[in-house]
DRENDO-1510 file (C-alpha; in Angstrom, 1 decimal, always signed):
<recs>
REC; n; res; u; v; w
REC; 1; MET; -25.7; -23.8; -41.8 .
REC; 2; ILE; -27.8; -21.4; -43.5 .
REC; 3; PHE; -28.1; -19.4; -40.0 .
REC; 4; ASP; -24.3; -19.1; -40.1 .
REC; 5; SER; -24.1; -17.7; -43.6 .
REC; 6; LEU; -26.5; -15.3; -42.7 .
REC; 7; GLY; -24.3; -14.1; -39.7 .
REC; 8; ILE; -27.2; -14.9; -37.4 .
REC; 9; GLY; -25.6; -17.4; -34.9 .
REC; 10; GLU; -27.0; -19.7; -32.2 .
REC; 11; VAL; -28.4; -16.9; -30.0 .
REC; 12; GLY; -30.1; -15.4; -33.5 .
REC; 13; VAL; -31.7; -18.9; -34.1 .
REC; 14; VAL; -33.3; -19.2; -30.8 .
REC; 15; LEU; -34.7; -15.5; -30.8 .
REC; 16; ALA; -36.1; -16.5; -34.4 .
REC; 17; LEU; -37.9; -19.8; -33.2 .
REC; 18; ALA; -39.2; -17.6; -30.1 .
REC; 19; VAL; -40.8; -15.0; -32.6 .
REC; 20; VAL; -42.5; -18.0; -34.5 .
REC; 21; MET; -43.6; -20.0; -31.6 .
REC; 22; ILE; -44.7; -17.5; -28.9 .
REC; 23; LYS; -48.0; -16.0; -28.8 .
REC; 24; PRO; -48.0; -12.3; -30.1 .
REC; 25; LYS; -49.2; -10.9; -26.9 .
REC; 26; GLU; -46.4; -12.6; -25.2 .
REC; 27; LEU; -43.7; -11.7; -27.5 .
REC; 28; GLY; -42.9; -8.3; -25.5 .
REC; 29; ARG; -42.5; -9.9; -22.3 .
REC; 30; VAL; -40.0; -12.5; -23.6 .
REC; 31; MET; -38.2; -9.7; -25.4 .
REC; 32; ARG; -37.7; -7.9; -22.3 .
REC; 33; GLU; -36.5; -11.1; -20.4 .
REC; 34; PHE; -34.3; -11.6; -23.3 .
REC; 35; GLY; -32.9; -8.0; -22.9 .
REC; 36; LYS; -32.3; -8.5; -19.2 .
REC; 37; PHE; -30.7; -12.3; -19.9 .
REC; 38; LYS; -28.5; -10.1; -22.6 .
REC; 39; ARG; -27.4; -7.2; -20.3 .
REC; 40; LYS; -26.6; -10.0; -17.6 .
REC; 41; ALA; -24.3; -12.0; -19.8 .
REC; 42; LEU; -22.5; -8.8; -21.1 .
REC; 43; GLU; -21.9; -8.0; -17.5 .
REC; 44; ILE; -20.7; -11.3; -16.9 .
REC; 45; GLN; -18.2; -10.9; -19.7 .
REC; 46; SER; -17.1; -7.6; -18.6 .
REC; 47; GLN; -16.2; -9.2; -15.1 .
REC; 48; VAL; -14.5; -12.0; -16.5 .
REC; 49; ARG; -12.4; -10.0; -18.8 .
REC; 50; ALA; -11.4; -7.6; -16.1 .
REC; 51; GLN; -10.4; -10.6; -13.8 .
REC; 52; LEU; -8.4; -11.9; -16.5 .
REC; 53; GLU; -6.6; -8.5; -17.0 .
REC; 54; THR; -5.8; -8.5; -13.3 .
REC; 55; ILE; -4.2; -12.3; -13.4 .
REC; 56; THR; -2.3; -11.1; -16.4 .
REC; 57; ILE; -0.9; -8.1; -14.8 .
REC; 58; GLU; +0.0; -9.7; -11.6 .
REC; 59; ALA; +1.7; -12.8; -13.6 .
REC; 60; GLU; +3.7; -10.0; -15.5 .
REC; 61; ALA; +4.9; -8.3; -12.3 .
REC; 62; ILE; +5.8; -11.7; -11.0 .
REC; 63; GLU; +7.7; -12.5; -13.9 .
REC; 64; LYS; +9.4; -9.3; -13.9 .
REC; 65; GLN; +10.5; -9.6; -10.4 .
REC; 66; MET; +12.3; -13.0; -11.4 .
REC; 67; LYS; +14.0; -11.1; -14.1 .
REC; 68; VAL; +14.9; -7.9; -12.4 .
REC; 69; GLY; +18.2; -7.0; -11.5 .
REC; 70; MET; +19.5; -7.2; -8.1 .
REC; 71; ASP; +20.8; -3.8; -8.3 .
REC; 72; LYS; +18.8; -0.9; -6.0 .
REC; 73; ALA; +17.6; +1.0; -9.2 .
REC; 74; SER; +15.9; -2.0; -10.7 .
REC; 75; LEU; +14.3; -2.9; -7.4 .
REC; 76; ARG; +13.1; +0.5; -6.9 .
REC; 77; GLY; +11.6; +0.6; -10.1 .
REC; 78; TRP; +9.9; -2.8; -9.7 .
REC; 79; ALA; +8.6; -1.7; -6.4 .
REC; 80; LYS; +7.0; +1.5; -8.0 .
REC; 81; ASP; +5.4; -0.7; -10.6 .
REC; 82; ARG; +3.8; -3.1; -8.3 .
REC; 83; ILE; +2.5; +0.0; -6.0 .
REC; 84; ALA; +1.1; +1.9; -9.4 .
REC; 85; LEU; -0.9; -1.3; -10.3 .
REC; 86; LEU; -2.7; -1.3; -7.1 .
REC; 87; PRO; -6.5; +0.0; -7.7 .
REC; 88; ALA; -7.6; +2.8; -5.5 .
REC; 89; THR; -10.0; +0.5; -3.7 .
REC; 90; ASP; -7.3; -2.0; -2.8 .
REC; 91; ARG; -5.2; +1.1; -1.5 .
REC; 92; ALA; -8.0; +2.3; +0.6 .
REC; 93; ARG; -8.8; -1.3; +2.1 .
REC; 94; ALA; -5.0; -1.8; +2.6 .
REC; 95; ALA; -4.7; +1.3; +4.8 .
REC; 96; GLU; -7.4; +0.3; +7.0 .
REC; 97; ALA; -6.1; -3.2; +7.3 .
REC; 98; LEU; -2.7; -2.0; +8.1 .
REC; 99; ALA; -4.0; +0.5; +10.9 .
REC; 100; VAL; -5.8; -2.5; +12.8 .
REC; 101; ARG; -2.9; -4.8; +12.4 .
REC; 102; VAL; -0.4; -2.4; +13.8 .
REC; 103; ALA; -3.0; -1.4; +16.8 .
REC; 104; ASP; -3.4; -5.1; +17.4 .
REC; 105; TRP; +0.4; -5.6; +17.8 .
REC; 106; GLN; +1.8; -5.7; +21.2 .
REC; 107; THR; +5.2; -3.9; +20.4 .
REC; 108; TYR; +2.7; -0.9; +19.5 .
REC; 109; LYS; +0.6; -1.4; +22.4 .
REC; 110; ASN; +3.6; -1.0; +24.8 .
REC; 111; ALA; +4.9; +1.9; +23.0 .
REC; 112; GLY; +4.0; +5.4; +24.5 .
REC; 113; THR; +5.9; +7.4; +22.1 .
REC; 114; VAL; +5.5; +6.2; +18.3 .
REC; 115; ALA; +7.4; +7.9; +15.4 .
REC; 116; CYS; +5.6; +7.3; +11.9 .
REC; 117; PHE; +5.5; +9.4; +8.8 .
REC; 118; ALA; +3.0; +11.4; +6.7 .
REC; 119; SER; +2.5; +9.1; +3.7 .
REC; 120; GLU; +2.9; +10.1; -0.1 .
REC; 121; LEU; +1.8; +8.4; -3.3 .
REC; 122; THR; +4.2; +5.9; -3.5 .
REC; 123; GLU; +3.8; +4.8; +0.3 .
REC; 124; ILE; +1.0; +2.9; +1.7 .
REC; 125; ASP; -1.6; +5.5; +3.3 .
REC; 126; THR; -0.8; +6.3; +6.7 .
REC; 127; GLU; -3.7; +8.8; +7.7 .
REC; 128; PRO; -5.9; +5.8; +9.5 .
REC; 129; LEU; -3.1; +4.9; +11.6 .
REC; 130; LEU; -2.2; +8.3; +12.5 .
REC; 131; ARG; -5.5; +9.0; +13.8 .
REC; 132; ARG; -5.7; +5.9; +15.6 .
REC; 133; ILE; -2.1; +6.9; +17.3 .
REC; 134; LEU; -3.8; +10.0; +18.5 .
REC; 135; SER; -7.1; +8.8; +19.3 .
REC; 136; GLU; -5.4; +6.2; +21.8 .
REC; 137; GLY; -3.5; +9.0; +23.5 .
REC; 138; LYS; +0.2; +8.1; +22.6 .
REC; 139; VAL; +2.6; +10.8; +21.4 .
REC; 140; LEU; +2.8; +10.9; +17.8 .
REC; 141; LEU; +6.3; +12.2; +16.5 .
REC; 142; LEU; +6.6; +13.0; +12.5 .
REC; 143; PRO; +9.6; +13.3; +10.6 .
REC; 144; TYR; +10.9; +16.8; +8.9 .
REC; 145; VAL; +13.9; +17.8; +7.1 .
REC; 146; HIS; +16.3; +20.4; +8.3 .
REC; 147; GLY; +19.5; +22.0; +6.8 .
REC; 148; GLU; +20.7; +22.1; +3.5 .
REC; 149; GLY; +22.9; +20.2; +1.0 .
REC; 150; LYS; +25.3; +17.5; +3.0 .
REC; 151; GLU; +24.1; +19.1; +6.2 .
REC; 152; ALA; +20.5; +18.1; +5.6 .
REC; 153; ALA; +19.1; +15.4; +8.0 .
REC; 154; MET; +16.0; +14.1; +9.4 .
REC; 155; ALA; +14.4; +15.0; +12.8 .
REC; 156; PHE; +11.2; +14.1; +14.6 .
REC; 157; ALA; +8.6; +16.5; +16.1 .
REC; 158; PRO; +5.2; +16.0; +18.1 .
REC; 159; VAL; +2.0; +16.6; +16.2 .
REC; 160; LYS; -1.4; +16.7; +18.0 .
REC; 161; ASP; -3.5; +17.8; +15.0 .
REC; 162; LEU; -2.8; +16.5; +11.6 .
REC; 163; GLU; -4.7; +19.5; +10.1 .
REC; 164; LYS; -3.2; +22.3; +11.9 .
REC; 165; ASP; +0.4; +20.6; +12.8 .
REC; 166; LEU; +1.4; +19.7; +9.3 .
REC; 167; ALA; +2.4; +21.8; +5.9 .
REC; 168; GLU; +4.0; +20.6; +2.8 .
REC; 169; GLY; +7.5; +20.3; +3.1 .
REC; 170; ARG; +10.6; +20.5; +0.7 .
REC; 171; PHE; +9.9; +17.1; -0.8 .
REC; 172; GLY; +6.1; +17.7; -1.2 .
REC; 173; ILE; +5.6; +15.6; +1.8 .
REC; 174; ARG; +3.6; +16.7; +4.9 .
REC; 175; GLU; +5.7; +17.3; +7.9 .
REC; 176; PRO; +5.3; +19.4; +11.3 .
REC; 177; VAL; +5.4; +23.0; +10.8 .
REC; 178; PRO; +8.1; +25.1; +12.4 .
REC; 179; ALA; +6.0; +26.1; +15.5 .
REC; 180; ALA; +5.8; +22.3; +16.3 .
REC; 181; ARG; +9.6; +21.9; +16.3 .
REC; 182; THR; +10.5; +23.8; +19.4 .
REC; 183; GLY; +12.0; +22.1; +22.3 .
REC; 184; GLU; +13.5; +18.7; +22.5 .
REC; 185; PRO; +11.2; +16.1; +21.5 .
REC; 186; PRO; +10.7; +12.6; +23.4 .
REC; 187; LYS; +12.4; +9.8; +22.3 .
REC; 188; PRO; +10.4; +7.4; +20.2 .
REC; 189; ASP; +9.8; +3.9; +21.9 .
REC; 190; LEU; +9.0; +2.5; +18.4 .
REC; 191; ILE; +9.6; +4.0; +14.8 .
REC; 192; LEU; +7.4; +2.9; +11.9 .
REC; 193; ALA; +9.4; +3.7; +8.8 .
REC; 194; PRO; +8.6; +3.8; +4.9 .
REC; 195; GLY; +10.5; +2.1; +2.3 .
REC; 196; LEU; +10.2; +0.9; -1.4 .
REC; 197; ALA; +10.8; -2.5; -0.8 .
REC; 198; PHE; +11.2; -5.2; +2.4 .
REC; 199; ASP; +12.8; -8.6; +2.4 .
REC; 200; LEU; +12.0; -11.2; +4.5 .
REC; 201; ARG; +15.3; -10.8; +6.8 .
REC; 202; GLY; +14.4; -7.1; +7.5 .
REC; 203; GLY; +16.3; -5.5; +4.7 .
REC; 204; ARG; +14.9; -2.2; +3.6 .
REC; 205; LEU; +15.3; -0.4; +0.4 .
REC; 206; GLY; +14.4; +3.4; +0.5 .
REC; 207; LYS; +14.4; +5.9; -2.0 .
REC; 208; GLY; +18.1; +6.5; -2.1 .
REC; 209; LYS; +18.3; +9.8; -0.1 .
REC; 210; GLY; +19.5; +8.0; +3.1 .
REC; 211; PHE; +17.6; +10.3; +5.6 .
REC; 212; TYR; +16.2; +7.0; +7.8 .
REC; 213; ASP; +19.6; +5.1; +7.5 .
REC; 214; ARG; +21.3; +7.8; +9.3 .
REC; 215; TYR; +18.8; +8.5; +11.7 .
REC; 216; LEU; +18.2; +5.0; +12.6 .
REC; 217; ALA; +22.0; +4.3; +12.8 .
REC; 218; GLY; +21.7; +6.0; +16.3 .
REC; 219; PHE; +18.6; +4.8; +17.3 .
REC; 220; ARG; +18.3; +1.9; +19.9 .
REC; 221; GLY; +14.6; +1.1; +19.8 .
REC; 222; PHE; +12.5; -0.6; +17.8 .
REC; 223; LYS; +11.9; -0.1; +14.3 .
REC; 224; ALA; +9.4; -1.4; +11.9 .
REC; 225; GLY; +8.6; -0.9; +8.2 .
REC; 226; LEU; +5.4; +0.1; +6.8 .
REC; 227; ALA; +4.2; -1.2; +3.3 .
REC; 228; TYR; +1.7; -2.7; +1.1 .
REC; 229; ASP; +2.3; -6.5; +0.9 .
REC; 230; VAL; +3.1; -6.3; -2.6 .
REC; 231; GLN; +6.3; -4.4; -1.7 .
REC; 232; ILE; +7.7; -7.6; -0.1 .
REC; 233; THR; +10.1; -9.5; -2.1 .
REC; 234; GLU; +11.3; -13.0; -1.7 .
REC; 235; LYS; +15.0; -12.0; -2.8 .
REC; 236; ASN; +17.3; -10.6; -0.3 .
REC; 237; LEU; +17.7; -7.2; -1.0 .
REC; 238; PRO; +21.2; -5.9; -1.8 .
REC; 239; LEU; +22.4; -4.0; +1.3 .
REC; 240; ASP; +25.4; -1.8; +1.7 .
REC; 241; ALA; +27.3; -1.4; +5.2 .
REC; 242; HIS; +25.1; +1.9; +5.9 .
REC; 243; ASP; +21.8; +0.2; +5.4 .
REC; 244; GLN; +19.7; -0.2; +8.3 .
REC; 245; THR; +17.6; -3.3; +8.9 .
REC; 246; MET; +14.1; -3.4; +10.5 .
REC; 247; ASP; +13.1; -5.5; +13.4 .
REC; 248; ALA; +9.9; -6.0; +12.0 .
REC; 249; VAL; +7.6; -5.4; +8.7 .
REC; 250; VAL; +3.9; -4.9; +8.9 .
REC; 251; THR; +1.6; -4.7; +5.8 .
REC; 252; ASP; -1.9; -4.8; +5.3 .
REC; 253; GLN; -1.7; -8.7; +5.4 .
REC; 254; ARG; +1.0; -9.8; +7.8 .
REC; 255; THR; +3.3; -8.7; +10.6 .
REC; 256; GLN; +6.7; -10.1; +10.1 .
REC; 257; VAL; +9.1; -9.6; +13.3 .
REC; 258; PHE; +12.8; -10.3; +12.8 .
REC; 259; SER; +13.8; -9.2; +16.2 .
REC; 260; ALA; +12.8; -9.6; +20.0 .
REC; 261; PRO; +10.7; -6.6; +21.2 .
REC; 262; ARG; +13.1; -3.9; +23.4 .
REC; 263; ILE; +10.2; -1.8; +24.8 .
REC; 264; GLU; +8.9; -2.1; +28.3 .
REC; 265; VAL; +5.3; -2.2; +28.9 .
REC; 266; VAL; +3.8; +1.1; +29.6 .
</recs>
C-alpha cells in the first residue's frame, strides 16, 4: 500500500482519516484522547514485556535445575541464583508471609524458647519473625560464633532488643553482643535454621562451614529450616553422614513437616 511505502502504518492511516473527517474545533480533543490511548498502549506493552521476561527467567531457572549437577557446589550456585532473581518487593512480601506462617504453626505456638537467626542477603528476611517472637513473650535465642580455626563453634544467646543486643559479627552477620552471652542460655524448644537449599525429605544444604550441623548433632528438640519457596528442590540433596536433616521446612508458601512434634504444650 502507498501508506506502507510512506512508513505510516495502520495507526497513521487512522490518524490521517481522523484529521480529514473531524471538525477542526474537535481535533484538539481527539488528539488528546489519542495521546492517552497511545500512552496506555505503551504501558500495556511494557507490562507484557516484563511478564514475558519473568516467565523466561523462571523457565531458565527450572531448566538449570534440571541440568545442574548433584554435587553440593553446583546446588549452592543454583540456590544463590534463584534467590538473586527475586525482586525486592517479592522478598518483602515473603518475609511477612513467613512470619505469619510460622506464628500460625502449632509447633511454634507450643515452644517457649525459640532459636532463630538474623538473616543476611542470601537468606529470607527474618526480622518480621524475630519481632513477632519477642512481641509474643517467647525467649528468643540468636547464634554467634566463638573460638578460632578448628575450635570455632556456634552457640546461642538470648536477645531481648534487636537494636541494642546485636552487632555485626565475624562473617558480617548480626549476632548477640558479648554482654548478652553471659551465663548459661536456656535450651531451645525449637530451632529455626537457615540453609541455601532444602529437599522434600528434610535434607538441608548449608554454606559449607558446618556450624549448624555440628550444633544440631547434639540437639534433641524440634528443628525446622526457613527459606524462600524457590529454595526447595524436588531432587534429594546429596547428604553426607554428618549432615543434619530437618524435622520441618517452612517457607513463605508452605509448611512441610517430616517428623512428629516433640515439644510439650507450654
